[in-house]
C-alpha positions, 0 to 999 in steps of 0.5 A: 499499499502506498502512502498517497495515491493521486487518482484521475489527474491530468499529468503533464510531466515536463518531458515534452510528451502530451499530457495524459490522465494518470494515477500517481502513487507516493511512498514517503516523499518519492513518486513510486508509480505513475500508471493508467487510471485504475491500475495503481494500488491503494493508498493510505490517503487517496486524492481524487484529482479529476479535472486537476493538473499535476505537474513537476514543480515550477522554477521562478528564476526572478524573485525578490524573496530575499527578505521574505525567506526570513519570515515566510519559508513557504514563499506565499503566494508562489508556492500556492501556484506550483513554484517549488524553487526560487532564485534570489538576489535578482537585480543586483540587490539582496540582503547579504552581505550586509553590515549591521549599521546598513540594515536601514539603508538596505531596507530603504534601497529595496523599498525604492528600487523594488517597491517592497514595503519598508515596514514589511521588511523592517518588521519581518527580517530577523538579521542574523547574518552579515556575510553571504554564507551566514545568510545561507546558513540562516535560510537553511535553518528555516523550515521547508526551505 
């Protein structure tokens, strides 16, 4: 028995092949089987995905989540729409490296250049880094990042 079986999905697998109806079985966090509807065994949890699309996760190559990552590890609303990977540090502006006395300056810069509300950045960012490696370590400690 599988952990999860998604039944009757319209699967677009990213390979370039035409989309098709399929059942998808998941064990743990691994896709274990993909086959014609009705041919995959049972699951502890079953999801009827009739009329729904199943795809690989999307990659968003241009985001401004550099600050948001410290208070929203789900990257909402992007994750609601199938984005599973984001690229940060776009436009040559990011939150690392940063000197402790430059926090406010950087918030104002991002507010002006990227139109990100300064209040959200000031209230949301927990500055636990100075260097870029420390920034990556801080992100790594966040859940689900």
